[in-house]
C-alpha positions, -999 to +999 in steps of 0.1 A: -053+077-236-059+110-218-060+109-175-098+097-164-113+106-135-130+078-116-124+079-084-097+105-086-112+140-095-094+162-104-098+194-085-113+186-042-145+181-034-151+203-007-187+197+010-216+172+015-235+191-009-210+196-037-211+156-038-246+150-041-248+179-068-220+156-089-241+122-085-226+115-053-249+091-033-269+068-056-249+038-045-256+038-007-295+044-019-296+020-041-276-003-016-308+008+003-332-015-020-307-047-021-293-076-002-265-086+017-259-111-007-274-090-037-240-064-028-220-090-030-229-106-062-228-072-079-189-065-062-182-097-075-192-096-108-175-059-112-142-078-112-131-055-087-103-066-073-079-050-040-062-021-052-035-020-025-005-053-034-019-087-055-053-080-056-075-102-047-114-095-061-128-082-036-160-096-038-148-127-030-132-114-001-166-096+010-180-127+009-158-145+029-161-121+060-202-129+054-199-166+053-177-163+088-201-137+110-204-143+141-233-149+166-222-131+195-205-105+176-208-078+145-185-080+118-160-044+115-152-027+083-114-014+087-103+009+055-072+008+053-054+047+053-017+035+069-002+043+030+036+036+036+047+018+002+073+034-013+063+052-042+027+060-032+007+083-028-022+081-042-043+072-016-036+101+003-045+124-026-082+102-025-085+114+007-081+145+003-104+152-029-129+137-024-138+119+013-173+114+007-168+089-021-148+070+002-175+072+035-204+059+010-181+028+000-175+022+032-209+022+045-221+002+015-195-028+028-206-026+062-240-036+048-228-061+025-214-074+055-240-072+081-210-044+103-216-022+125-190+000+120-162+019+096-135+018+110-108+048+092-068+036+101-047+064+090-012+074+107-009+105+132+016+121+108-014+123+083-032+162+097-044+172+072-066+141+056-074+133+089-091+167+090-107+158+061-120+128+070-137+138+104-150+166+084-173+151+063-175+119+089-197+145+107-215+154+069-220+120+060-240+114+102-255+149+098-270+139+069-282+104+076-260+083+052-242+062+089-279+055+105-271+021+132-231+019+116-209+042+136-177+064+121-140+057+140-113+076+128-078+057+145-050+075+142-019+048+143+019+048+144+042+054+112+061+020+110+055+006+072+037-025+092+013-014+100-003-010+069+002-044+068-036-061+075-032-083+106-008-054+120-036-026+114-061-046+133-033-056+159-026-017+162-063-004+159-067-034+191-042-012+216-010-029+209+019-030+183+021-032+149+030-072+148+016-094+118-006-115+134-008-156+116-052-157+125-069-142+094-090-111+091-117-130+081-120-153+116-110-127+135-113-088+136-116-068+168-124-069+202-110-039+224-124-013+194-159-031+203-166-062+227-125-056+250-120-086+259-149-104+242-147-125+215-138-108+177-161-107+149-150-112+113-134-075+097-131-070+060-103-052+061-097-029+026-076-005+011-090+037+001-090+031-035-106-003-034-131+013-012-140+044-034-147+022-061-175+005-048-198+033-045-204+035-085-198-003-090-239-006-070-254+023-085-240+019-123-236-021-121-210-043-128-216-040-171-208-005-164-172-012-143-164-033-172-169-010-197-126+002-199-095-021-178-093-055-191-106-085-188-086-101-159-084-064-142-111-045-156-117-002-139-084+019-133-052+023-115-048+058-097-009+055-099+019+076-086+049+085-101+083+097-095+119+096-090+135+102-122+110+117-143+104+156-147+079+163-123+061+138-101+025+134-093-005+107-090-036+101-115-056+079-129-052+054-158-071+030-178-060-006-168-038-020-197-023+015-204+011+009-207+037+018-186+057+042-205+023+060-214+017+063-176+049+078-171+046+107-196+009+112-185+023+112-143+056+123-147+062+141-176+086+109-188+127+108-178+145+140-174+157+157-205+182+137-222+183+107-198+171+077-209+145+050-182+169+022-171+148+005-146+114+013-122+105-003-088+069-012-079+072-001-050+094-026-026+072-054-035+076-066-065+101-075-092+119-050-106+110-035-141+137-032-166+133-004-201+129-035-216+094-040-206+083-005-202+057-008-229+040-034-207+002-031-198-007-019-165-019-047-153-023-077-130-014-103-155+010-083-169+033-069-147+029-101-139+033-121-165+073-101-170+080-111-128+068-084-113+032-068-104+009-036-100+010-037-059+003-004-052+009+010-084+036+030-068+063+036-096+095+047-088+117+053-119+150+050-118+173+064-152+205+064-161+224+077-142+211+060-112+235+029-094+216-001-087+238-016-065+230+010-044+188+009-053+193-028-040+212-016-008+186+013+000+157-014-007+171-039+017+175-013+047+146+000+043+129-032+049+152-044+073+150-015+092+107-017+086+109-055+100+098-062+137+114-097+140+087-115+150+104-138+130+143-141+131+153-143+096+133-123+087+152-093+109+185-109+111+190-120+071+178-085+059+200-067+087+227-090+071+216-082+035+212-045+043+252-045+057+263-064+025+247-045-002+258-011+014+292-029+011+288-035-022+276+002-033+299+024-018+328-007-033+343-017-003+323-057-011+345-086-021+331-121-031+324-131+001+299-104-001+286-110-029+280-147-017+268-139+016+239-117-002+233-148-026+227-167+008+206-151+027+182-139-001+175-179+002+172-180+045+153-147+047+118-162+039+119-186+064+091-191+087+079-160+075+039-153+093+035-116+067+047-113+032+075-090+040+102-113+042+097-126+008+104-090-004+137-089+002+139-118-019+115-104-045+127-069-046+170-071-039+167-107-063+155-091-090+174-060-094+210-090-091+191-109-117+184-083-143+216-061-135+246-084-123+273-062-145+267-032-121+271-051-085+302-067-106+320-030-111+318-026-081+333-057-063+359-054-091+364-023-079+354-012-116+327+016-101+333+047-081+317+047-045+273+052-041+255+056-014+221+037-007+192+054-024+170+066-004+142+042+000+114+054+021+074+069+025+065+102+002+056+128+035+042+146+000+039+155-034+040+193-043+046+214-070+052+190-093+082+170-062+080+144-041+094+149-007+102+113+007+108+107+047+146+113+053+140+113+084+145+072+077+174+081+069+182+075+109+157+056+121+170+022+135+162-013+134+146-017+164+124+020+154+137+041+176+158+072+162+190+075+183+226+075+173+229+043+183+207+013+177+201-014+209+207-041+194+172-061+201+143-058+182+112-040+176+086-073+187+113-072+219+120-041+228+078-023+221+055-059+234+052-050+271+047-012+268+017+005+263+013+014+225+002+059+224-032+043+205-046+021+232-081+034+234 
């Protein structure tokens, strides 16, 4: 089955005129003739699910925001463009190829939930995407697309938690990216809209989700369902990196076998090597080679104890030591934890420390016991999903590859440094560039030679963020 191009255009669309010449703009024209409820109903009927995590039904999310509208403050649409999941580069690729498709979808979403503002939340380091989006917004505004909806590009920090839905809103509001408990559909944004006035609800969808909206509204729910599966209609924009012939981003039918996705986008394993396992980001259970023919869909990957997440697949071949992968995952998540929930931060650091000892063949049976125990306690009192990620990903590696850990503990395996698990900076000429700076990042989010011994929530809460409006 070949790659498709519903939301990921093969070549960049460089102007609004070019986009319109390719049948762009039909969604927003159709939406202007529909009421909010009709737009939401069409998105509901399409079966579109969020393309950034658990796959929550998009129409249901819009419906909930619409039902929780505030009398005092309009809703806000936030396009989560703070892509930072290890192994994922699809949202930035979509923005590079066609930001107009995302702007059109976001304006339709604003009409659906009666929002007067759309915020495209990116990272300060996404210089190319920031420039591309600002230029596209200017063209859209000049063409009269936005009407009475304000379009804003927000630049936030590089921290992983900035991409978490509630932490994203905290950051836009001028605070640090520390997740909150109150649902975003009940309390959205304050400072960006009306200072400290009561906040209206916020609709948060990621780039790929929003990129699907315009054509669903223009062509209908039945058209969207012509490809994919009944439970996962449409396409998935996948990133393939790791130990493959090359790296890249491509769009496939939902339901395409994972093995085929790796072949289509990454060229399969390196010559003479075989795939041992695949990481689906750092939020889902590891996928062993025996499950490579599993369909890439929400239901398919969930059935084998994993998930599609952001469709970022890090391929691991038979040269990779799985103890080093577990140590790398644990370190990334421990460092990126904010520390609001002590078990998440402290147990996470303990997990990373003992898994590293095992990886470098200095661990003993006691270390294995500590790892097992901390996997059970790391999620206590957690307010976001990060701690659960430790439990799910590291636990699944231990479950599927126990012999590799035992070999290190018994002295039968050579020392291996933890695998670098970090955000993708770019993909150039078929090669992924990882954020090498993460090797030096401390648990307090600094990059100095020593950790301060405190946690980010204690260190930064009293400080004014540089992005505060």
